[in-house]
All heavy atoms as an XYZ file, in Angstrom:
768
protein
N     -32.325    -21.536      8.879
C     -31.143    -21.130      8.134
C     -29.926    -21.180      9.038
O     -30.015    -20.942     10.226
C     -31.322    -19.704      7.597
C     -32.120    -19.644      6.311
S     -32.032    -18.043      5.514
C     -33.398    -17.210      6.303
N     -28.785    -21.430      8.428
C     -27.529    -21.527      9.163
C     -27.043    -20.173      9.636
O     -27.592    -19.134      9.294
N     -25.980    -20.216     10.390
C     -25.428    -19.019     11.000
C     -24.886    -18.028      9.978
O     -24.956    -16.830     10.189
C     -24.333    -19.429     11.995
C     -23.951    -18.320     12.921
O     -24.721    -17.396     13.153
N     -22.761    -18.407     13.467
N     -24.354    -18.502      8.852
C     -23.779    -17.589      7.876
C     -24.208    -17.941      6.447
O     -23.385    -18.023      5.543
C     -22.252    -17.558      7.993
C     -21.651    -16.426      7.183
O     -22.320    -15.452      6.850
N     -20.392    -16.553      6.831
N     -25.502    -18.150      6.255
C     -26.005    -18.494      4.932
C     -25.725    -17.394      3.909
O     -25.406    -17.686      2.756
C     -27.501    -18.781      4.976
C     -27.822    -20.082      5.688
O     -26.923    -20.928      5.821
O     -28.974    -20.249      6.109
N     -25.817    -16.140      4.330
C     -25.542    -15.019      3.426
C     -24.096    -15.088      2.936
O     -23.828    -15.015      1.735
C     -25.817    -13.690      4.129
C     -25.469    -12.428      3.339
C     -26.347    -12.301      2.095
C     -25.618    -11.202      4.217
N     -23.164    -15.250      3.849
C     -21.751    -15.332      3.482
C     -21.451    -16.533      2.613
O     -20.691    -16.439      1.644
N     -22.065    -17.668      2.948
C     -21.860    -18.878      2.146
C     -22.357    -18.673      0.716
O     -21.708    -19.092     -0.240
C     -22.580    -20.068      2.773
C     -21.970    -20.502      4.098
O     -20.812    -20.124      4.390
O     -22.665    -21.208      4.851
N     -23.503    -18.025      0.578
C     -24.077    -17.771     -0.742
C     -23.184    -16.824     -1.551
O     -22.887    -17.084     -2.723
C     -25.488    -17.190     -0.588
C     -26.216    -16.970     -1.871
C     -26.518    -18.029     -2.717
C     -26.630    -15.695     -2.227
C     -27.218    -17.820     -3.912
C     -27.325    -15.484     -3.412
C     -27.618    -16.547     -4.254
N     -22.726    -15.750     -0.938
C     -21.839    -14.806     -1.621
C     -20.526    -15.480     -2.031
O     -20.049    -15.308     -3.152
C     -21.539    -13.602     -0.723
C     -22.694    -12.646     -0.478
C     -22.315    -11.626      0.589
C     -23.124    -11.954     -1.767
N     -19.972    -16.256     -1.132
C     -18.696    -16.936     -1.394
C     -18.835    -17.926     -2.553
O     -17.977    -17.985     -3.441
C     -18.230    -17.641     -0.120
C     -16.797    -18.050     -0.095
C     -16.298    -18.517      1.282
N     -17.306    -18.984      2.222
C     -17.858    -18.235      3.193
N     -17.509    -16.968      3.356
N     -18.754    -18.742      4.008
N     -19.931    -18.676     -2.579
C     -20.143    -19.650     -3.651
C     -20.289    -18.962     -5.001
O     -19.720    -19.400     -6.007
C     -21.377    -20.495     -3.350
N     -21.024    -17.872     -5.041
C     -21.211    -17.157     -6.306
C     -19.906    -16.525     -6.763
O     -19.562    -16.557     -7.943
C     -22.311    -16.109     -6.176
C     -22.583    -15.357     -7.433
C     -23.028    -16.291     -8.550
N     -23.404    -15.495     -9.707
C     -23.274    -15.918    -10.954
N     -22.819    -17.111    -11.204
N     -23.625    -15.133    -11.942
N     -19.155    -15.951     -5.828
C     -17.867    -15.331     -6.159
C     -16.914    -16.372     -6.742
O     -16.218    -16.117     -7.731
C     -17.261    -14.701     -4.902
C     -15.862    -14.148     -5.083
C     -15.382    -13.408     -3.859
N     -15.276    -14.193     -2.656
C     -14.241    -14.963     -2.341
N     -13.203    -15.055     -3.138
N     -14.229    -15.630     -1.202
N     -16.913    -17.559     -6.165
C     -16.021    -18.623     -6.626
C     -16.401    -19.130     -8.010
O     -15.552    -19.601     -8.757
C     -16.032    -19.776     -5.632
N     -17.667    -19.002     -8.369
C     -18.133    -19.517     -9.645
C     -18.168    -18.508    -10.767
O     -18.624    -18.817    -11.876
N     -17.710    -17.301    -10.524
C     -17.752    -16.236    -11.523
C     -16.329    -15.858    -11.914
O     -15.521    -15.509    -11.062
C     -18.474    -15.016    -10.936
C     -18.853    -13.890    -11.867
C     -19.886    -14.360    -12.902
C     -19.453    -12.736    -11.069
N     -16.016    -15.956    -13.193
C     -14.660    -15.625    -13.648
C     -14.520    -14.120    -13.819
O     -15.517    -13.410    -13.991
C     -14.345    -16.314    -14.984
O     -15.184    -15.747    -16.003
C     -14.537    -17.817    -14.904
N     -13.285    -13.618    -13.793
C     -13.074    -12.185    -14.037
C     -13.679    -11.740    -15.375
O     -14.279    -10.670    -15.465
C     -11.558    -12.033    -14.025
C     -11.093    -13.139    -13.142
C     -12.032    -14.280    -13.428
N     -13.553    -12.575    -16.397
C     -14.107    -12.246    -17.708
C     -15.621    -12.105    -17.632
O     -16.201    -11.157    -18.175
C     -13.717    -13.319    -18.722
C     -14.174    -12.983    -20.127
O     -13.907    -11.844    -20.578
O     -14.800    -13.847    -20.765
N     -16.291    -13.028    -16.953
C     -17.751    -12.974    -16.807
C     -18.186    -11.743    -16.023
O     -19.286    -11.227    -16.231
C     -18.264    -14.225    -16.101
C     -18.145    -15.487    -16.919
C     -18.415    -16.740    -16.106
O     -18.137    -16.772    -14.881
O     -18.894    -17.700    -16.724
N     -17.335    -11.268    -15.124
C     -17.660    -10.104    -14.299
C     -17.352     -8.788    -15.007
O     -17.606     -7.722    -14.469
C     -16.895    -10.165    -12.976
N     -16.776     -8.891    -16.213
C     -16.472     -7.684    -16.968
C     -15.131     -7.060    -16.629
O     -14.881     -5.912    -16.979
N     -14.263     -7.810    -15.959
C     -12.932     -7.308    -15.643
C     -12.009     -7.534    -16.833
O     -12.254     -8.430    -17.647
C     -12.389     -8.010    -14.398
C     -13.153     -7.731    -13.109
C     -12.652     -8.629    -11.988
C     -13.037     -6.273    -12.716
N     -10.947     -6.769    -16.947
C     -10.012     -6.952    -18.058
C      -9.480     -8.380    -18.127
O      -9.308     -9.037    -17.100
C      -8.868     -5.969    -17.742
C      -9.467     -4.970    -16.820
C     -10.543     -5.696    -16.051
N      -9.215     -8.853    -19.324
C      -8.771    -10.229    -19.543
C      -7.520    -10.554    -18.738
O      -7.407    -11.630    -18.161
C      -8.534    -10.481    -21.052
C      -7.935    -11.852    -21.281
C      -9.828    -10.324    -21.818
N      -6.570     -9.621    -18.656
C      -5.318     -9.902    -17.936
C      -5.507    -10.005    -16.427
O      -4.590    -10.361    -15.708
C      -4.240     -8.880    -18.278
C      -4.602     -7.460    -17.868
O      -5.798     -7.187    -17.637
O      -3.689     -6.624    -17.795
N      -6.721     -9.713    -15.932
C      -6.997     -9.883    -14.508
C      -6.869    -11.335    -14.087
O      -6.571    -11.632    -12.952
C      -8.426     -9.389    -14.185
C      -8.461     -8.166    -13.339
C      -8.045     -6.958    -13.854
C      -8.898     -8.220    -12.037
C      -8.078     -5.813    -13.071
C      -8.935     -7.090    -11.258
C      -8.518     -5.882    -11.774
N      -7.098    -12.271    -15.018
C      -7.048    -13.687    -14.688
C      -5.655    -14.282    -14.706
O      -5.462    -15.423    -14.322
N      -4.661    -13.515    -15.135
C      -3.298    -14.027    -15.255
C      -2.722    -14.298    -13.864
O      -2.823    -13.472    -12.968
C      -2.416    -13.023    -16.037
C      -0.974    -13.474    -16.053
C      -2.957    -12.827    -17.438
N      -2.127    -15.473    -13.713
C      -1.458    -15.810    -12.463
C      -2.372    -16.209    -11.319
O      -1.945    -16.255    -10.177
N      -3.604    -16.545    -11.600
C      -4.538    -16.941    -10.546
C      -4.387    -18.411    -10.220
O      -4.158    -19.221    -11.093
C      -5.983    -16.709    -10.996
C      -6.351    -15.269    -11.055
C      -7.800    -15.136    -11.542
N      -8.138    -13.742    -11.588
C      -8.727    -13.088    -10.585
N      -9.089    -13.718     -9.501
N      -8.981    -11.812    -10.692
N      -4.587    -18.735     -8.960
C      -4.608    -20.137     -8.544
C      -5.997    -20.736     -8.689
O      -6.140    -21.931     -8.807
C      -4.132    -20.263     -7.101
C      -2.640    -19.971     -6.964
C      -2.212    -20.116     -5.548
N      -2.724    -18.964     -4.804
C      -2.471    -18.712     -3.540
N      -1.758    -19.543     -2.841
N      -2.960    -17.649     -2.948
N      -7.028    -19.896     -8.650
C      -8.406    -20.344     -8.824
C      -9.086    -19.440     -9.848
O      -8.665    -18.311    -10.076
C      -9.203    -20.326     -7.500
C      -8.639    -21.334     -6.518
C      -9.222    -18.948     -6.885
N     -10.147    -19.922    -10.451
C     -10.824    -19.182    -11.516
C     -11.734    -18.070    -10.996
O     -11.995    -17.101    -11.687
C     -11.648    -20.143    -12.370
N     -12.241    -18.196     -9.789
C     -13.225    -17.255     -9.265
C     -12.664    -15.876     -8.967
O     -11.460    -15.629     -9.043
N     -13.585    -14.985     -8.617
C     -13.201    -13.622     -8.259
C     -12.606    -13.573     -6.859
O     -12.951    -14.368     -5.993
C     -14.427    -12.708     -8.303
C     -15.090    -12.496     -9.650
C     -16.314    -11.614     -9.487
C     -14.120    -11.890    -10.643
N     -11.740    -12.618     -6.661
C     -11.203    -12.347     -5.331
C     -12.182    -11.441     -4.594
O     -12.960    -10.703     -5.204
C      -9.850    -11.659     -5.450
C      -8.803    -12.542     -6.099
C      -7.487    -11.792     -6.270
N      -6.475    -12.686     -6.794
C      -5.762    -12.445     -7.865
N      -5.936    -11.318     -8.547
N      -4.863    -13.303     -8.282
N     -12.119    -11.461     -3.266
C     -13.013    -10.616     -2.472
C     -12.860     -9.144     -2.853
O     -13.841     -8.426     -2.981
C     -12.733    -10.785     -0.985
C     -13.250    -12.065     -0.412
C     -12.868    -12.178      1.044
N     -13.477    -13.357      1.636
C     -13.024    -13.928      2.726
N     -11.967    -13.440      3.352
N     -13.639    -14.992      3.218
N     -11.634     -8.708     -3.012
C     -11.393     -7.304     -3.345
C     -11.982     -6.911     -4.684
O     -12.402     -5.766     -4.869
N     -12.018     -7.845     -5.607
C     -12.605     -7.562     -6.927
C     -14.110     -7.388     -6.821
O     -14.683     -6.476     -7.415
C     -12.246     -8.673     -7.911
C     -10.766     -8.693     -8.236
C     -10.298     -9.960     -8.908
O     -11.040    -10.975     -8.940
O      -9.159     -9.932     -9.417
N     -14.752     -8.254     -6.044
C     -16.200     -8.105     -5.838
C     -16.485     -6.779     -5.145
O     -17.396     -6.046     -5.540
C     -16.776     -9.280     -5.016
C     -18.243     -9.034     -4.688
C     -16.608    -10.581     -5.765
N     -15.693     -6.469     -4.146
C     -15.881     -5.208     -3.421
C     -15.748     -4.014     -4.363
O     -16.573     -3.092     -4.330
C     -14.872     -5.104     -2.276
N     -14.731     -4.050     -5.199
C     -14.522     -2.951     -6.148
C     -15.699     -2.837     -7.116
O     -16.198     -1.744     -7.369
C     -13.231     -3.175     -6.923
C     -12.918     -2.072     -7.910
C     -11.620     -2.331     -8.671
O     -10.993     -3.358     -8.536
N     -11.241     -1.379     -9.492
N     -16.150     -3.963     -7.650
C     -17.280     -3.951     -8.586
C     -18.563     -3.450     -7.926
O     -19.393     -2.819     -8.571
C     -17.511     -5.358     -9.152
C     -16.454     -5.876    -10.119
C     -16.634     -7.367    -10.358
C     -16.511     -5.102    -11.439
N     -18.719     -3.732     -6.622
C     -19.925     -3.332     -5.893
C     -19.807     -1.942     -5.272
O     -20.795     -1.411     -4.763
C     -20.244     -4.355     -4.809
N     -18.606     -1.381     -5.277
C     -18.424     -0.046     -4.702
C     -18.420     -0.022     -3.188
O     -18.839      0.955     -2.570
N     -17.964     -1.122     -2.575
C     -17.824     -1.173     -1.120
C     -16.367     -1.478     -0.795
O     -15.612     -1.907     -1.664
C     -18.764     -2.232     -0.479
C     -20.220     -1.915     -0.754
C     -18.420     -3.639     -0.947
N     -15.996     -1.301      0.447
C     -14.611     -1.593      0.820
C     -14.399     -3.103      0.879
O     -15.321     -3.876      1.168
C     -14.265     -0.969      2.173
O     -14.885     -1.689      3.224
N     -13.175     -3.509      0.618
C     -12.829     -4.929      0.704
C     -13.031     -5.441      2.127
O     -13.452     -6.579      2.331
C     -11.387     -5.144      0.245
N     -12.758     -4.600      3.107
C     -12.935     -4.998      4.506
C     -14.398     -5.265      4.814
O     -14.733     -6.242      5.489
C     -12.382     -3.915      5.452
C     -10.887     -3.747      5.379
C     -10.420     -2.883      4.181
O     -11.264     -2.190      3.549
O      -9.233     -2.942      3.864
N     -15.283     -4.399      4.307
C     -16.718     -4.588      4.550
C     -17.208     -5.860      3.856
O     -17.946     -6.655      4.439
C     -17.515     -3.367      4.081
C     -19.001     -3.529      4.296
C     -19.525     -3.515      5.584
C     -19.868     -3.716      3.230
C     -20.877     -3.680      5.798
C     -21.221     -3.883      3.434
C     -21.727     -3.861      4.724
O     -23.065     -4.040      4.933
N     -16.798     -6.063      2.602
C     -17.222     -7.266      1.893
C     -16.730     -8.523      2.616
O     -17.475     -9.501      2.753
C     -16.746     -7.263      0.436
C     -17.218     -8.498     -0.278
C     -18.542     -8.596     -0.711
C     -16.392     -9.593     -0.441
C     -19.007     -9.754     -1.308
C     -16.852    -10.763     -1.038
C     -18.156    -10.830     -1.465
O     -18.623    -11.990     -2.041
N     -15.510     -8.488      3.105
C     -14.961     -9.618      3.861
C     -15.812     -9.892      5.095
O     -16.140    -11.041      5.399
C     -13.498     -9.357      4.255
O     -12.725     -9.226      3.054
C     -12.930    -10.480      5.109
N     -16.197     -8.832      5.804
C     -17.049     -9.004      6.990
C     -18.394     -9.611      6.614
O     -18.929    -10.441      7.357
C     -17.234     -7.674      7.720
C     -15.987     -7.204      8.435
C     -16.238     -6.097      9.454
N     -17.156     -5.061      9.054
C     -16.800     -3.906      8.476
N     -15.525     -3.659      8.223
N     -17.711     -3.010      8.164
N     -18.957     -9.226      5.458
C     -20.217     -9.819      5.005
C     -20.058    -11.323      4.790
O     -20.885    -12.117      5.251
C     -20.682     -9.184      3.692
C     -21.410     -7.859      3.767
C     -21.649     -7.316      2.365
C     -22.725     -8.013      4.509
N     -19.008    -11.711      4.089
C     -18.778    -13.137      3.829
C     -18.525    -13.917      5.113
O     -18.893    -15.077      5.213
C     -17.598    -13.338      2.879
C     -17.964    -13.287      1.436
C     -16.902    -13.894      0.537
O     -15.927    -14.510      1.021
O     -17.055    -13.734     -0.686
N     -17.897    -13.292      6.070
C     -17.561    -13.973      7.317
C     -18.692    -13.927      8.338
O     -18.575    -14.487      9.421
C     -16.294    -13.370      7.919
C     -15.064    -13.626      7.081
C     -13.838    -12.911      7.606
O     -13.918    -11.979      8.419
N     -12.677    -13.333      7.144
N     -19.791    -13.250      8.004
C     -20.923    -13.163      8.920
C     -20.727    -12.173     10.045
O     -21.435    -12.203     11.044
N     -19.773    -11.254      9.880
C     -19.496    -10.262     10.925
C     -20.160     -8.924     10.661
O     -20.143     -8.051     11.515
C     -17.985    -10.061     11.095
C     -17.284    -11.322     11.562
C     -15.806    -11.106     11.851
N     -15.062    -10.738     10.653
C     -14.311     -9.637     10.541
N     -14.183     -8.797     11.548
N     -13.670     -9.398      9.416
N     -20.762     -8.756      9.492
C     -21.502     -7.528      9.180
C     -22.981     -7.891      9.148
O     -23.384     -8.814      8.453
C     -21.062     -6.952      7.838
N     -23.770     -7.211      9.882
C     -25.196     -7.521      9.990
C     -26.035     -6.541      9.176
O     -25.735     -5.359      9.110
C     -25.645     -7.466     11.452
C     -24.905     -8.436     12.333
C     -25.364     -9.851     12.054
N     -24.634    -10.798     12.875
C     -24.184    -11.950     12.438
N     -24.363    -12.301     11.208
N     -23.544    -12.764     13.242
N     -27.063     -7.066      8.577
C     -28.069     -6.306      7.849
C     -27.496     -5.262      6.896
O     -27.607     -4.058      7.131
C     -29.041     -5.655      8.830
C     -29.827     -6.690      9.608
C     -30.896     -6.091     10.462
O     -30.818     -4.930     10.861
N     -31.906     -6.872     10.760
N     -26.909     -5.712      5.796
C     -26.434     -4.753      4.789
C     -27.609     -3.973      4.216
O     -28.735     -4.477      4.165
C     -25.783     -5.643      3.729
C     -26.369     -7.001      3.937
C     -26.702     -7.092      5.395
N     -27.349     -2.767      3.794
C     -28.407     -1.929      3.238
C     -28.898     -2.483      1.904
O     -28.195     -3.257      1.239
C     -27.892     -0.498      3.033
O     -26.958     -0.475      1.963
N     -30.087     -2.067      1.504
C     -30.621     -2.477      0.208
C     -29.706     -2.001     -0.916
O     -29.519     -2.710     -1.907
C     -32.032     -1.935      0.010
C     -33.065     -2.652      0.844
C     -34.479     -2.212      0.527
O     -34.739     -1.765     -0.613
O     -35.325     -2.316      1.419
N     -29.119     -0.830     -0.762
C     -28.202     -0.295     -1.771
C     -26.995     -1.224     -1.945
O     -26.597     -1.528     -3.069
C     -27.740      1.100     -1.376
C     -26.808      1.738     -2.379
C     -26.374      3.134     -1.961
O     -26.752      3.637     -0.903
N     -25.586      3.776     -2.784
N     -26.439     -1.702     -0.852
C     -25.303     -2.623     -0.918
C     -25.733     -3.936     -1.550
O     -25.033     -4.491     -2.404
C     -24.689     -2.854      0.485
C     -23.749     -4.050      0.489
C     -23.967     -1.607      0.953
N     -26.892     -4.445     -1.166
C     -27.380     -5.701     -1.736
C     -27.588     -5.589     -3.242
O     -27.213     -6.483     -4.002
C     -28.670     -6.134     -1.044
C     -28.513     -6.531      0.428
C     -29.885     -6.783      1.045
C     -27.615     -7.742      0.584
N     -28.175     -4.476     -3.689
C     -28.367     -4.267     -5.134
C     -27.014     -4.196     -5.849
O     -26.855     -4.750     -6.940
C     -29.191     -3.003     -5.407
C     -30.650     -3.185     -5.187
N     -31.441     -3.999     -5.967
C     -31.476     -2.654     -4.256
C     -32.682     -3.963     -5.543
N     -32.736     -3.157     -4.496
N     -26.050     -3.527     -5.228
C     -24.717     -3.419     -5.829
C     -24.051     -4.791     -5.932
O     -23.401     -5.100     -6.938
C     -23.849     -2.458     -5.020
N     -24.225     -5.623     -4.921
C     -23.667     -6.972     -4.962
C     -24.346     -7.814     -6.034
O     -23.689     -8.582     -6.744
C     -23.796     -7.649     -3.591
C     -22.885     -7.096     -2.501
C     -23.253     -7.689     -1.149
C     -21.420     -7.374     -2.837
N     -25.655     -7.655     -6.177
C     -26.382     -8.372     -7.228
C     -25.844     -8.010     -8.601
O     -25.661     -8.871     -9.462
C     -27.880     -8.061     -7.154
S     -28.721     -8.803     -5.748
N     -25.583     -6.743     -8.798
C     -25.044     -6.287    -10.083
C     -23.613     -6.816    -10.280
O     -23.281     -7.341    -11.342
C     -25.075     -4.761    -10.149
C     -24.519     -4.218    -11.417
N     -25.185     -4.291    -12.612
C     -23.342     -3.614    -11.676
C     -24.437     -3.753    -13.561
N     -23.321     -3.329    -13.012
N     -22.784     -6.694     -9.248
C     -21.384     -7.109     -9.352
C     -21.257     -8.610     -9.606
O     -20.397     -9.039    -10.376
C     -20.639     -6.732     -8.069
N     -22.109     -9.394     -8.971
C     -22.032    -10.844     -9.088
C     -22.953    -11.401    -10.175
O     -23.109    -12.609    -10.293
C     -22.336    -11.491     -7.730
C     -21.275    -11.220     -6.660
C     -21.761    -11.657     -5.282
C     -19.970    -11.917     -7.018
N     -23.566    -10.503    -10.937
C     -24.390    -10.900    -12.087
C     -25.539    -11.837    -11.700
O     -25.810    -12.826    -12.364
C     -23.541    -11.565    -13.175
C     -22.335    -10.774    -13.637
C     -22.781     -9.511    -14.361
N     -21.697     -8.922    -15.116
C     -21.110     -7.766    -14.804
N     -21.495     -7.093    -13.754
N     -20.152     -7.268    -15.552
N     -26.220    -11.504    -10.603
C     -27.336    -12.332    -10.153
C     -28.524    -12.209    -11.086
O     -28.830    -11.115    -11.571
C     -27.784    -11.919     -8.748
C     -26.892    -12.391     -7.637
C     -27.135    -11.971     -6.351
C     -25.830    -13.240     -7.844
C     -26.342    -12.401     -5.294
C     -25.019    -13.670     -6.815
C     -25.288    -13.249     -5.526
N     -29.221    -13.318    -11.278
C     -30.500    -13.268    -11.986
C     -31.585    -12.955    -10.939
O     -31.283    -12.775     -9.750
C     -30.770    -14.565    -12.745
C     -30.871    -15.798    -11.860
O     -31.174    -15.680    -10.643
O     -30.661    -16.903    -12.370
N     -32.837    -12.899    -11.364
C     -33.909    -12.515    -10.436
C     -34.065    -13.490     -9.274
O     -34.325    -13.080     -8.141
C     -35.236    -12.379    -11.181
C     -35.305    -11.111    -12.025
O     -34.525    -10.170    -11.760
O     -36.138    -11.067    -12.942
N     -33.897    -14.769     -9.542
C     -34.036    -15.769     -8.475
C     -32.915    -15.614     -7.455
O     -33.153    -15.624     -6.242
C     -34.063    -17.197     -9.064
C     -35.347    -17.385     -9.881
C     -33.950    -18.255     -7.963
C     -35.379    -18.644    -10.711
N     -31.688    -15.446     -7.927
C     -30.551    -15.260     -7.016
C     -30.695    -13.961     -6.228
O     -30.377    -13.911     -5.035
C     -29.242    -15.245     -7.805
C     -28.901    -16.586     -8.423
C     -27.819    -16.498     -9.478
O     -27.776    -15.509    -10.241
O     -27.002    -17.438     -9.540
N     -31.200    -12.925     -6.899
C     -31.413    -11.626     -6.238
C     -32.413    -11.783     -5.093
O     -32.162    -11.328     -3.975
C     -31.936    -10.623     -7.268
C     -32.311     -9.262     -6.715
C     -32.945     -8.383     -7.795
N     -32.105     -8.252     -8.965
C     -31.164     -7.313     -9.116
N     -30.967     -6.437     -8.166
N     -30.452     -7.261    -10.209
N     -33.536    -12.430     -5.353
C     -34.543    -12.624     -4.306
C     -33.973    -13.458     -3.156
O     -34.243    -13.183     -1.988
C     -35.802    -13.267     -4.879
C     -36.645    -12.299     -5.694
C     -38.018    -12.856     -6.014
N     -37.980    -14.085     -6.795
C     -37.982    -14.137     -8.112
N     -38.024    -13.032     -8.823
N     -37.952    -15.304     -8.739
N     -33.190    -14.469     -3.495
C     -32.588    -15.312     -2.466
C     -31.619    -14.507     -1.598
O     -31.631    -14.634     -0.365
C     -31.880    -16.502     -3.118
C     -31.381    -17.506     -2.140
N     -32.215    -18.232     -1.307
C     -30.115    -17.906     -1.836
C     -31.479    -19.027     -0.542
N     -30.206    -18.851     -0.845
N     -30.790    -13.682     -2.222
C     -29.858    -12.847     -1.461
C     -30.609    -11.941     -0.486
O     -30.253    -11.846      0.686
C     -28.989    -12.001     -2.398
C     -28.016    -11.062     -1.685
C     -26.909    -11.847     -0.998
C     -27.435    -10.052     -2.659
N     -31.647    -11.283     -0.979
C     -32.410    -10.389     -0.116
C     -33.092    -11.153      1.012
O     -33.162    -10.671      2.148
C     -33.415     -9.581     -0.932
C     -32.831     -8.334     -1.525
C     -32.014     -8.392     -2.644
C     -33.078     -7.091     -0.966
C     -31.460     -7.250     -3.199
C     -32.526     -5.934     -1.510
C     -31.719     -6.017     -2.622
N     -33.589    -12.356      0.725
C     -34.203    -13.173      1.774
C     -33.165    -13.560      2.829
O     -33.443    -13.500      4.036
C     -34.839    -14.421      1.164
N     -31.979    -13.958      2.383
C     -30.918    -14.302      3.329
C     -30.534    -13.107      4.198
O     -30.175    -13.271      5.362
C     -29.677    -14.815      2.590
C     -29.810    -16.175      1.916
C     -28.563    -16.469      1.085
C     -30.048    -17.274      2.942
N     -30.604    -11.915      3.615
C     -30.252    -10.698      4.359
C     -31.410    -10.204      5.225
O     -31.262     -9.236      5.963
C     -29.836     -9.599      3.385
N     -32.577    -10.867      5.114
C     -33.728    -10.474      5.926
C     -34.468     -9.287      5.379
O     -35.131     -8.561      6.117
N     -34.372     -9.070      4.059
C     -35.028     -7.946      3.413
C     -35.923     -8.470      2.313
O     -35.508     -9.312      1.517
C     -33.978     -6.994      2.798
O     -33.077     -6.605      3.824
C     -34.607     -5.765      2.204
N     -37.128     -7.960      2.197
C     -38.075     -8.464      1.202
C     -38.001     -7.709     -0.117
O     -38.710     -8.037     -1.041
C     -39.492     -8.374      1.753
N     -37.144     -6.719     -0.220
C     -37.128     -5.841     -1.403
C     -36.210     -6.340     -2.493
O     -35.573     -5.557     -3.176
C     -36.746     -4.426     -0.988
N     -36.140     -7.623     -2.714
C     -35.232     -8.172     -3.710
C     -35.717     -8.093     -5.132
O     -35.031     -8.518     -6.037
N     -36.901     -7.513     -5.343
C     -37.378     -7.401     -6.719
C     -36.569     -6.369     -7.482
O     -36.037     -5.442     -6.913
C     -38.862     -7.038     -6.735
C     -39.147     -5.714     -6.099
N     -39.218     -5.542     -4.730
C     -39.346     -4.497     -6.628
C     -39.460     -4.268     -4.457
N     -39.531     -3.616     -5.592
N     -36.501     -6.564     -8.760
C     -35.765     -5.659     -9.621
C     -36.545     -4.363     -9.770
O     -37.755     -4.403     -9.979
C     -35.583     -6.317    -10.989
C     -34.400     -5.860    -11.751
C     -34.314     -6.652    -13.038
C     -32.890     -6.962    -13.350
N     -32.747     -7.766    -14.542
N     -35.881     -3.236     -9.652
C     -36.594     -1.972     -9.841
C     -36.983     -1.831    -11.316
O     -36.269     -2.244    -12.202
C     -35.723     -0.795     -9.411
O     -34.641     -0.655    -10.275
N     -38.110     -1.280    -11.550
C     -38.632     -1.127    -12.904
C     -38.304      0.236    -13.498
O     -38.802      0.602    -14.528
C     -40.160     -1.324    -12.896
C     -40.592     -2.631    -12.306
C     -40.429     -3.742    -13.303
N     -41.000     -4.976    -12.777
C     -40.361     -6.113    -12.778
N     -39.153     -6.226    -13.246
N     -40.939     -7.197    -12.297
N     -37.493      1.009    -12.832
C     -37.169      2.369    -13.285
C     -36.323      2.383    -14.515
O     -35.626      1.514    -14.861
C     -36.452      3.132    -12.171
């Protein structure tokens, strides 16, 4: 795996998800240069700081907690395959969906 596969994966998913698809208000998309989500929007949806999310994408934050990974999966609308891939990239095997 590359040096920042986790960040590359998060960045690609963020770029491919519109504010509407993420459940943000429709007017959130007004005045955008690109269709994807901004880093701060993903951070807000996941309940983490924008600075921390930026560090994750840039490969400067190591080993995010399972709680953060689950929050990112929810914020970025990952399916089960994407969820497992994210957890594998983060070096954690607990990417299965909780059955609770």
